[in-house]
N, C-alpha and C positions, 0 to 999 in steps of 0.2 A: 341188485336193488335193495335198498334198506327196507326193513319191515316197518309197518305202520307205527308200532310202539316207539321205535327209535326215531323215526322221521319226525314224529310230533314234537320232539324236544327241540327241533331246530327252528320252529316257527316263532318269530317275533311278531305279535299281533299288530294289525293296522292301528289299533287304539294305542298300543305302546309306542309305535313309531311316531304317531302324531304327538304324543306327549314328550317324545324324546328329541324333538327338534331343538337346535342350538339357539333358541331365542333368549336363553339366560346368559348370554355373553355379549360383551360390547363388540361392535364390528372391528375388523382387523385394521385399525389405524395405527400410526406410529404412537408409541408410548414412551414417556420419559419419567423416571423416578429421580427426583432432584433433592440433594441434600441429605441423603440417608447414610447410615453406616452399612457398608457393603461387606458381607462375609462371603467370599467367592467360592468356598468349598475346597480350596487347595490346602488349607490349614495354616496359612500365614496370617500376619496381623491384619485385622480388619481395616478397611479404608473408610475413614471418617469424612463426613461431608462430601460424599461421592455422588456421582450421577451415572445412571445406566439408561441406555436408550434401546428401543426395540423397533424394528421396521419389518413388516411381514411377520414371519414366525421365527426370526433370528435376532440375536443380540448384535447391535451394531456399534456400541461404544460402552466402555466402562472406565471411569477415571475420576480424578478430583473434579469437583463442580466447575471450576474455572476452565478446565481443559476440554470439556465436552460440550459440543453445540447441540442444542435441542432442536430436532427437526421441526420445520414449519408445520403448524396445524396439529402437532402432537397432543395427545391427551397427557397432561402433566399430573403426576402424583407427587404431592408435597411429602418428601421423605424426612422432614425434620422430626427428630426423636424416634425415628423408625429404623428397622434393621432388615436388610435385604439378604436373602439366601437363595441358592438354587432350589428348584422343586425337589421334594423328598422322594425317595425310592424305597419301596418294600420289595425285597427279593424273593419272597415266598408267601403268596396268598392263595386261597382256594375260593374263587368267586362263584363257581357254578355248583349245581346240585350233583352229588356223586354218591351219596349213601343215605341210609335210613329208609326202609321199605315203605312205610306209610307216607312219608314226605315225598318220595319219588313218585309214588302212584298218584298222589293228589296234585303234585305240581310239575310233573314231567313236561306238560305243554307250556309251562311258564319258565323253563330253564333259562332261556335267553333273557327274559325280562328280569329275572332274579339276578342274573349275572350283571346286567347293567346297573341295577339298584346297588349291588355290592360295590361295583367299580366306582360309582358316583359317590358313595360314602367314603371311599379312600381319598378321592379328590377333594371332598369337602373338608378333610383334615390336612390338606397340603401335600398329599402324595400324588405327584403328577405322573409318575411311572410306577407300574406294578408288574411283577413277574408271577404268573400263575403256574405253579410247578406240579399241579395234579388236579385233574377234573375232566369235565366233558368237553373234549376238544372241539367238536363241531359248533356248539353254541358259543364257546369261548372265542373261536375264530370269527363267528358272525358278529359279535359285539366288538371285538378288536377292530375288525375291518370297518364297521359302521362308524366307530369313533375316528378312525384314520381318515375316512372319506369326508368327515364333517357332518354326517347325518345326525349325529347326536354328540353330547358332551361327555367326556370321561377322561381318565388318565390314559397315558400311553400304555398299552397292554402287550406283554410278551407272554406267550402261552406254550406249554409243553404237552398238555393232554395227559395221557397215561404215564405213570412211572413204569417204563417198559420192563418187561419180565414179570410184572405182577398181573394178576388175573381179574382185576375189577373188584368192586366192593363186596361181592359175595364169593370170596375165594380164600384159600388157605394163606396165600402170600400177603393178602391185604388185611383180612379180618379173622383169620383162623377158622373160616367156614369151609367145610368140605363141600365140594360141588356134587353132592348127592341129595336128591329130594328137593332141589330148588324148583321154584315155580318157573313157568315159561318167561314171565316178566323179568325175573331175576337173572336168568340166563341171557336174555336179550340185552338187559342193561349192562351186564358184564361185557358183552361184545361191543356195545355202544361206547363204553369207556375205553376199552383196549384198542379198538380199531385194528385188530390183527397183531397187537404187540404184547400179548399176554404171557402166561406161564410157559407156553410152548417155546418161547425164545430161549429158556434155560436148557432146553433139550437140543438146541441147534449146534452144529459144528461151526467154527468161526467163519468159514467162507459163506455158508448159508445165512449166518447172522448178518454178515456184511450186506447181503442183498436185502434182508428184512429191514435193517436200519434205514437204508435209503428209501425203500418203499414207504416206510412210516413217515420219514421227514418230507417226502413228496406231498403228503397230505396238507402241509402248510404250517407245521409247528415251528416256533422260533428258536427252540433249544431242546436238548434231550436230557431227560432225567431217568436214570436207571436204578433198579433195585440191586445195589451191591450186596445187600442182605434182604431178608424178609422185613416186613413192617414192624413186627413186635419182637420183644425180648423174651428170653427164657422159654425155649431155646432160640438163639439167633442162628439162622441158617444162611450160609453163604449162597448168594444168588447166581453169580457167574464166575467162571474160572478166570485166572489172570489173562489168558489168551483171549477169552471172549470179551473181557472188559477193555482190553486194548483195542479190539475191533470197534466196540461201541464208541470209544473216545476218538479213535482215528477217523472214523467215517463222519462223525459229527463235526469235528474240527476241520476236516477237509472241505466241508461246505461253509466254513467260516462261522460256525455256530458254537455256542457254549455247551460243554458236556459236564454234567453234574451227577452226583450220586446221593442215595440214601443208604448209609452203611452204619450200623449201630453196635458193632463190636470192634474192639481195637484192631484185631487181625483183619476183619472184614474191611475196615476203613483203610488200613495200611495197603491192602491189595488195590483198593480204588485209587489211592494216592499214587502208587507206583505205576498205575495205568496211564498217568499223565493228564488226569482230568483238570478242569478249570475251576470248579466250585464244589463245595460240600454243603449240603443242606443240613442244618442242625448238627454240626460235628461234635458238639458238646454232649449230645444224647448218646452216650455209650453205656455199656454194661459195667465198665470199670473206668478208673481214672486213666486219662490219656497219658501214655509214656512220654517222657520229656523228648526223646529222640524223634518221636512222631510229630510233636508240636514243632520242633525245629525244622523238620523236613517240609511240613506244610508251609511254614514261614519262608523257607529258602526257595521253594517252588513258586511262591506268590499265589497260592491257591486261595480263592475267596472263601471265607467262613461266614455263612449266613446263619445267624444264631437266633434261637427262640428265647431271647432275653425277656420277653413279656411273660414267660411262664416260670421264671426263676428269680424274679425281682419284685420289688414293690409290695403290694398288699398280699399277693399269693405267697411270697417268701416269708413275710411276717406270720401268716397263718400256718405255714409249714413249720416254722421254728416252734411255735406254740404247740402244735400237734405232736411234733417229734419229742418234745420234753415230756408230754403226757404219756406217749407210747413207751418211752424208755423207762419212765417211772412205773408203769404198769407191768413191765417185764419182771421187775423185782418181786412184785406180788405173786405173779404166776409161778416163778421159780420156787417161792416158799411153799407153795401147795403141790409141787410136782413130786411124784413118787421117787424115792431115793434110788439113785443109780440108773435112772431111765434117760438114755441119751436122746437128744432131740434129732428128729429126722431132717433130711435136707429140705423137705417141703416145709417143715415147721420153721427152720432157720430162714428160708426165703420169705416166708410169711412175716416173720419178725422184722426182717430188713425192710420189707415193703411197708409194713405198718409204721415203721420209724422214718419213712421217707428217704431211704438210702439213695434211691435213684435221683431224687432232687439234689441231694448233697453232692453226688458225683457230677451231675450236670453243671451245677454252679461252680465247682472247683475247676472243671474242664474249661468253662467259659472264661474264667479268670486267667487260667493258664494261657489260653489262646490269645487273649488281649495282651497280657504281660509279655508273651513271647513275640510280639510284633507281627502277628498274622494280619492279613488284610481282612478286616472284619466289617460286617454289616448286619442288618436285621433281616430275619426271615420269619415272620410271625405265625404262619399257619392260620391266619385269620380265615374263618370258614363259615359257610351257611349253617350247616348242621340241620337239626330237626326243625320243622316249622314251629312257630311259637305255640300253636294250639296243641302240639303233641309234647310239650315240655312240662315237667312238674315245677321247674324253677326257671327263672330268667337265665339267659345265656350269660356266661361270665364276660365282664367288660374287657378283660385283658386279651381276648381274642375276637372282639367285635370289630367290624370293619372300620378302619380309620383310627378310632381311639386306641385299639390294640397296638397299632403301629406307633402311635405317640408314646404309649406306655413302654414299648420295647426300646424306643430311643432313650427315654429317661433311664431305663434299666442299664444301658451301656455305661452310663456315668456311675451308677451304683456298683457296677462290676469293675471299675477301675479307669475308665476313660475320663478325660477332661471334657467339658462341654464342646470345645472346639473339635476334639477328636470324634465325638459323637456326631456332630454335624457333618464332618468329612465322611464318616461311616455311612450315613444315609443319603449322601449326595455323590461325591466322587467315587467312593467304593461301590455304591449301588450302581453307578454307571459302568464300572469295571465288570461287576456281576452281570450286567446286561449286555456286555460286549459293545457298548456305545459311548465310551469315554470321549471319542472324537466329536460327539454331538451333544452329550448330556453331562450333567453332574457338577459342572463348575460354571461360574459366570465369566465367560470369555467371549470375545468377539467371534461371531460366526456360528456359535452354538445355538441350539434350539432355545427359544425364549420360554422356558419353564422357570418361573421366578415367583418367590414368595416375599410378601412384605409383612413383617411382624411388628406388633405394637409394643413389644418389650424385648429386652436384651437376652437372647438365648445363651450368651457366653457368661452372663451373670448367674443364670439359673436355667438349666436345660428345659425345665417345665414351661418356660416362656415360648416354646414352640407352639403351645396351645393358644397364644395370643395372636391369632391369625387375622391380619387385617385384610389382605388381598391375595388372591391366587391368580397368577397369569399362566395360562396353559397354552403353549404353542402360539404365543403372541396375542392371546385374547384374555380379557379380564373376565373371570368366572363369577357369576352371581351365586355365591355360596348358599344364600337363603333358599334358592330354588332347588337345591339338591337334597335328596334324589328326586327326579322328575315324577316317579311313581313309587309310592311306598307300598311294599308287600310284607316282607318280614320285618321291616323297620318301623311299621306303623305303631304309634304310641299305644293304641288300643289293642294291639296284638300281644301285649304283655312282654314286649322285648324292644327296648329303645336302643338303637345303635348310636345314639348321639354321644 
């Protein structure tokens, strides 16, 4: 039986459920978008003056206007001057509460409601599918299932829960916190996050691990993410042996699910790649530049690279360049005042590299190499809840705010070397590959789920035009974007943190 502290996180209040009813969508009648430029997600030339029809929750026709019959009684959207794409996919978000002691204590009973708010903010920006790769599994599944049943509106959600092998937010593996002197609440919340998949997994023999993996997947997660290394760098600790990683991957894939890793050193990542996994979260985030042969192997194996492009491009990159120039100039002044003959310690050298933003430089070079190397690339933003607005000294950075952070990440793909068309493929078709759902998602083809966007400007001319969102159709229903999110908690304008 779960203790009261953890059970409380699961409750989506009656008031929230009442506010979450799908009144903000049009009834599921046939829909026809007529005369639009259709960008189908496969990367080929767009179809001009095209028509797309939807019946139920599936696409029933895509083709030139004259070749497609509009169903009787269909809701017709005039596509003249508009651009149609598949719904967008973010392959790595964190919708639920999972860290921050004060925030967890105050909002633990609102975990599910906050998860729904975050998910709806993703949908509000055109992201009709999201993969949550770390967080509170039970409320995540609660909201995932409520959306799937039609009890409320949101993106399609695929959830993993814990990064298995890590011990929860108050642990060495996740946050460099020793599990000594923790409060009862902190210990219970660690258990709530891990659901039996914590640091004890790193001590298991492969055959015992095989049983543990299946027991965890039986809880209802949609994919498995494991800690190939610990969360942080310096030092990077290997999480699982090669044999153990093979078990994690094999048992997950045997169930038809995606296996992925968090591995932040070149050697740690190489071990995970050799284990045969399907996806790497933020593969660019390494302690050193990725070797060319590892890039080539990732590309050859077709492993999906979900990258944190929102954290290494745009405004944050421009701020980094300016700060780096100042830091490097300051080093010269410090050297002038240093005692003759005194060698710098390894700690001092690391501090200098950190002050100069060396890790950002490495991450950006790695991302560029992965894209140039032809790897199957998409976005994985790490958009996260974080601390409640009232506990922040500053507003949360826009580049990891729900929805808009995913838009910034997409724009970042172009900054890193993709064409706008390649960036659209990355967040549609490649996102569907990351989800293990290419047969049903990611491209505008007959028989696939009707997750469709109508843009008011050409994203192939300027990728930032994905911000010109005219209509979102999710599972065959037109979404009232103005109504999202149904309940504002962390995104309330008067909370000092606008997610818009």
